[in-house]
N, C-alpha and C positions, 0 to 999 in steps of 0.2 A: 241770889237775890233775884227777885223778879220785880222789874219797874213798875209794870203794868198793874200789880197788885197793891201799889203805894197809892193809887190814883183811882177817883170816883170822877163821876160826871160833874159833881160839885167842885171837885178840885181843877177843873177845866174852865178858862174863859176865852174863847175864840174872838171876843171883840174888846181888847184892851183899849182903852180911850186916852190913856197917858200920851203925851207927846215928847217927853225926856225921860230921862234915866231915872229921876227921883219919882216922878209920877207912877211909872211903870213899876218900880219897886214897891211903891206904896200899895197901889192896885193888888199886886202878887200877895203881900204879906196878908191883906185884909182878906185874902181868899183862904187862908191856912184856918179851917174850922176850927182846929186844936185850941186856938189862942184867941179866937173872935171875941169872946167875952172877956179878954185878960188884956186891957191898954198897957199895962207895964211890959207884959210878953211880948205884945206887938212892937213897941218901942224899942225893946231889948232885940229883937230879931232886926228892925229897920235899922239900927245903929250899928249892928254887926255887919250888915250887908252895905252899908255906906262905907263903914271902914274897910272892907275887902277890896270895894271899886276904887277907893282911894291907893291901894297898893299898886293893883293893877286890875285893869277892865275883865269882867267875866264874860264878854262879847268874844266868842271864839271864832267868829267868822262865818262866812257862808250862811249869813242871815240868823244865826243861832246865839243866844246867851245864856249860860248856866249860872244865873245869880245863885251865891250861896255865900255863907259866912266862912272865914278862912279856918276856923275849926269849929267841931260839933259844940251844939249849944246845949251843954248836959243840963237836964231839968226843964227845958224849954217844952219839949214834946217827950211823950214816951215810946214813940215809934217813929219811924221815918216817914216822910212826908215829901211829895212832889207835887206843886202845882205847876201847871203848863197854862200859859197864856201865849195869845197870839196877837199881833199887831197889824192890820192891813197896810198902814201907810210906813211902817218900819221907823224905828227910833235911833237914833246915834246913841250906841252904847260903847264907843269908845273901841269896837273891833279891830282886831290886829290887821285885817284886810280893808278897813274903812268903810264897808257895805254896813248900811242901817241893819239892825237885828228886828227881825219880824216873828222868831220862834223863841219864847223864854219858859225856861224850865227852873223853877226856883226847887232849890233841895234844902231841906232843912233834916238834920239827923241828930240822934240822942249820943251817938257814939262816935269817935274818929273812924273806927273800921267801917262801920255803916256810911258814913259820910263819903269816904274813899271809895267804897264799892259804888255807890249810887254815880259819884261822878264819872268813875272809869266807865261802868257799863252804858250810862248815857251819851257820853263822848263818842264811845265804838258805836252804838246806834245810829247816831246823829251823822255820822261820815258818810251815810248811804244817801246820795243826791235825791234819789227816788223817794225815800221817807220823807225826808224835807219836803219835797214838792208835794206829796199827798197830805200832810199834815197843813200846808198853806192853803190847800184846796178843801178840807174836811168840812163839812156843812154843820155838822153836831159834835157834841162833846161825846157822844158814844162812839161815832165814827173815829174820831182822833184816838179814843182809847184802843178801839180794835186794830188800827194801824200800829200802834205802839206795840200790843200784845203780839201780833202777827211778826213784825220786825223782830223780837225778842225770840220767838219761837224758831225763826230763820237762822239765827246765829250759831 
């Protein structure tokens, strides 16, 4: 699985406006083009994300959050989707290290296997402090995608 192939410039928002977890989740969900014109699907995804956050925060520390539903949402999308969002000021996302999250990767997958593969691969990529720093500094969606693609190639 190549994460960078699951993203497009339209799936990148380098200027999240939300100041709390709920607002950021809504912004990220609204960016999923596959369900943009389906209010019920957007609500289903948002509800699943809120339920997951109630169990345990998806803020993994080091300024990163990986919002995802607890399980794959079968029938919501027909292929895996990653939405990347960045918040300049950071948002309290309940991360284990207490630091505000600035880099957000929303994961939506049609199967459990794809869901777990995306989560594992993205977690591995984001362990690299250099990549996190470069994503914080990226000035365009295209640059952010290139950084992710290059980091994947180096794995």
